[in-house]
BALUM-360771 format. One record per residue (C-alpha): x, y, z; residue in three letters. Coordinates in steps of 0.25 Angstrom, whole numbers, always signed. Layout:
# BALUM-360771
x/y/z/code
X/Y/Z/ALA
...
END
This chain:
# BALUM-360771
x/y/z/code
-507/+514/-116/MET
-521/+511/-110/PRO
-525/+520/-99/ILE
-530/+514/-86/LYS
-545/+516/-83/ASP
-548/+519/-98/ASP
-559/+509/-96/PHE
-569/+506/-86/LYS
-579/+494/-84/PRO
-592/+498/-93/VAL
-601/+489/-85/ARG
-604/+488/-70/LYS
-599/+475/-64/PRO
-610/+465/-59/LYS
-609/+451/-54/PRO
-611/+440/-65/VAL
-621/+429/-61/TYR
-614/+416/-60/GLY
-600/+421/-61/SER
-589/+426/-52/VAL
-588/+441/-53/SER
-581/+453/-45/GLY
-570/+463/-45/TYR
-555/+459/-47/TYR
-545/+467/-40/ALA
-535/+470/-51/PHE
-521/+474/-45/ARG
-528/+480/-33/GLY
-531/+492/-42/GLU
-544/+489/-50/ASP
-556/+480/-48/THR
-560/+473/-61/ILE
-574/+466/-62/TRP
-574/+452/-67/PHE
-586/+443/-70/GLU
-580/+429/-69/SER
-569/+421/-63/THR
-563/+421/-77/LEU
-562/+436/-78/GLU
-556/+436/-64/ARG
-545/+427/-68/ASP
-542/+435/-80/LEU
-541/+447/-71/LEU
-530/+440/-63/GLN
-522/+438/-76/LYS
-524/+452/-80/LEU
-520/+457/-66/GLU
-507/+449/-67/PHE
-503/+454/-80/ASN
-494/+466/-78/VAL
-497/+472/-92/ASN
-512/+474/-88/VAL
-515/+488/-84/MET
-530/+488/-82/GLN
-542/+478/-84/VAL
-556/+484/-85/VAL
-568/+475/-84/SER
-580/+476/-94/GLN
-573/+488/-101/PRO
-581/+491/-113/VAL
-595/+489/-119/GLU
-594/+484/-134/ILE
-606/+484/-143/PRO
-609/+472/-151/TYR
-620/+464/-158/ARG
-623/+451/-152/THR
-624/+438/-160/ASN
-639/+441/-162/LEU
-635/+455/-167/ASP
-640/+463/-155/ASN
-632/+475/-150/LEU
-625/+472/-137/SER
-613/+476/-129/THR
-601/+468/-125/TYR
-592/+471/-113/THR
-579/+464/-112/PRO
-574/+459/-99/ASP
-560/+466/-98/PHE
-551/+477/-104/LEU
-537/+475/-101/VAL
-527/+487/-103/GLN
-512/+484/-103/PHE
-500/+493/-98/TYR
-491/+498/-110/GLU
-479/+489/-113/THR
-470/+487/-124/LYS
-480/+477/-130/CYS
-493/+485/-131/TYR
-505/+477/-126/GLN
-519/+483/-130/PRO
-530/+483/-121/PRO
-537/+469/-120/LEU
-552/+467/-120/LEU
-556/+454/-113/ILE
-568/+445/-113/GLU
-568/+434/-103/VAL
-576/+422/-106/LYS
-576/+407/-102/PRO
-573/+398/-114/ILE
-586/+390/-112/GLN
-594/+403/-113/LYS
-587/+408/-125/LEU
-590/+395/-132/LYS
-604/+394/-128/LYS
-608/+409/-131/ASP
-599/+412/-142/TRP
-610/+416/-152/THR
-615/+426/-142/ILE
-601/+431/-137/LEU
-594/+432/-151/LYS
-601/+445/-155/PRO
-597/+452/-142/LYS
-583/+447/-142/LEU
-581/+451/-156/LYS
-586/+465/-152/ALA
-575/+465/-141/GLY
-564/+461/-151/LEU
-568/+472/-160/GLY
-569/+482/-149/TYR
-555/+479/-144/ALA
-549/+480/-158/HIS
-556/+493/-160/GLU
-549/+498/-148/HIS
-535/+492/-150/GLY
-538/+481/-139/TRP
-537/+466/-139/ASN
-549/+458/-136/PHE
-548/+444/-129/LYS
-557/+433/-124/ILE
-552/+427/-111/TYR
-557/+413/-107/ASP
-553/+403/-97/GLU
-541/+398/-106/LYS
-536/+412/-107/ARG
-538/+416/-92/ILE
-536/+403/-84/ARG
-522/+399/-88/ASP
-509/+396/-81/GLN
-506/+411/-80/LEU
-519/+413/-72/LEU
-515/+401/-63/ALA
-501/+407/-60/ASN
-507/+421/-57/ILE
-517/+415/-47/GLN
-505/+407/-41/PHE
-497/+419/-40/LEU
-508/+428/-34/LYS
-506/+421/-20/ARG
-493/+427/-19/TYR
-497/+441/-23/LYS
-498/+447/-9/ASN
-487/+439/-3/ALA
-476/+447/+5/ASP
-462/+443/+3/PHE
-449/+450/+8/PRO
-443/+460/-2/LYS
-429/+455/+0/ASP
-434/+441/-4/GLU
-440/+447/-16/THR
-427/+454/-20/ILE
-419/+441/-18/ARG
-429/+433/-26/ILE
-428/+442/-38/LEU
-413/+444/-37/ASP
-411/+429/-37/ARG
-420/+427/-48/LEU
-413/+438/-56/GLU
-400/+431/-54/GLU
-405/+418/-60/PHE
-412/+424/-71/GLY
-423/+413/-71/VAL
-426/+403/-61/ASN
-438/+394/-56/CYS
-446/+398/-44/VAL
-441/+387/-35/ASN
-427/+389/-40/GLY
-427/+403/-37/LEU
-433/+401/-23/ALA
-423/+389/-20/SER
-411/+398/-24/SER
-415/+408/-13/LEU
-418/+398/-2/TYR
-416/+384/+2/LYS
-427/+381/+12/SER
-440/+375/+6/ASP
-448/+386/+14/GLN
-440/+397/+9/LYS
-440/+392/-5/VAL
-456/+391/-4/LEU
-456/+406/+1/GLN
-447/+410/-11/MET
-456/+403/-21/ILE
-468/+410/-15/ALA
-460/+423/-16/HIS
-457/+420/-31/ILE
-472/+418/-34/TRP
-474/+432/-28/PHE
-464/+438/-36/LEU
-470/+432/-49/ILE
-484/+437/-45/GLU
-478/+451/-43/LYS
-471/+449/-57/LYS
-457/+451/-52/PHE
-453/+437/-56/ILE
-458/+432/-70/CYS
-461/+418/-74/CYS
-470/+411/-85/ASP
-484/+413/-79/LEU
-490/+404/-90/THR
-484/+392/-84/GLN
-488/+386/-70/PRO
-480/+392/-58/LEU
-471/+382/-51/LYS
-458/+382/-44/PRO
-451/+379/-57/THR
-457/+391/-64/THR
-446/+399/-70/VAL
-445/+414/-66/ILE
-437/+426/-68/TRP
-437/+441/-63/VAL
-446/+451/-70/ASN
-435/+461/-73/ASN
-446/+471/-77/ASP
-450/+472/-62/LEU
-438/+469/-54/LYS
-431/+483/-55/ASN
-445/+489/-51/TYR
-449/+480/-39/ILE
-456/+488/-28/ASN
-453/+478/-17/PHE
-463/+487/-8/GLU
-474/+481/-17/GLY
-470/+467/-15/LEU
END
């Protein structure tokens, strides 16, 4: 199992001219440097992934020869380490690049990306290139939608009632569950907001690769239900 803090950034962060850069507050525990909005968006997805243990920016320097055969070094954007589960996930070395830049500068980028792939394989890791298509998908849109409910404050007894009712149904849709609890439009809308909150907190599951809407099918996350700390909700 990977040990947290095995890796630290190898370069001192500095603003990138013509790009948005800064620190991302990762789960309120770590601050992770990003050098583009694309990198920031990827961090949002990694933060939402419960299997992700740690993300380190600019984690290693990899020597390689450029397309002109000059010796240089390559620093990938992120190293992701995962919690140990039944399905082992090796650490993931990531390079973030816009599609247009990959196409335009492929001849220059190819040697360093090949070096990154080789370095990852030598260490038993995976290596992936993330562009807009891989990052800015429906999952990211849903994560950003749910984020507005992250710090909401709902009554604990209502949380218990929602989860118990959903467990009785087995599966239901967002609007169907809310309507089964209350009849007034105002209360139904409040329940829908509460359900989005519980999805953001992972106590309720759904297919997050599809657009979230009142007809979204949902079910209780049984892995968490018996360990709910309502003081933390």
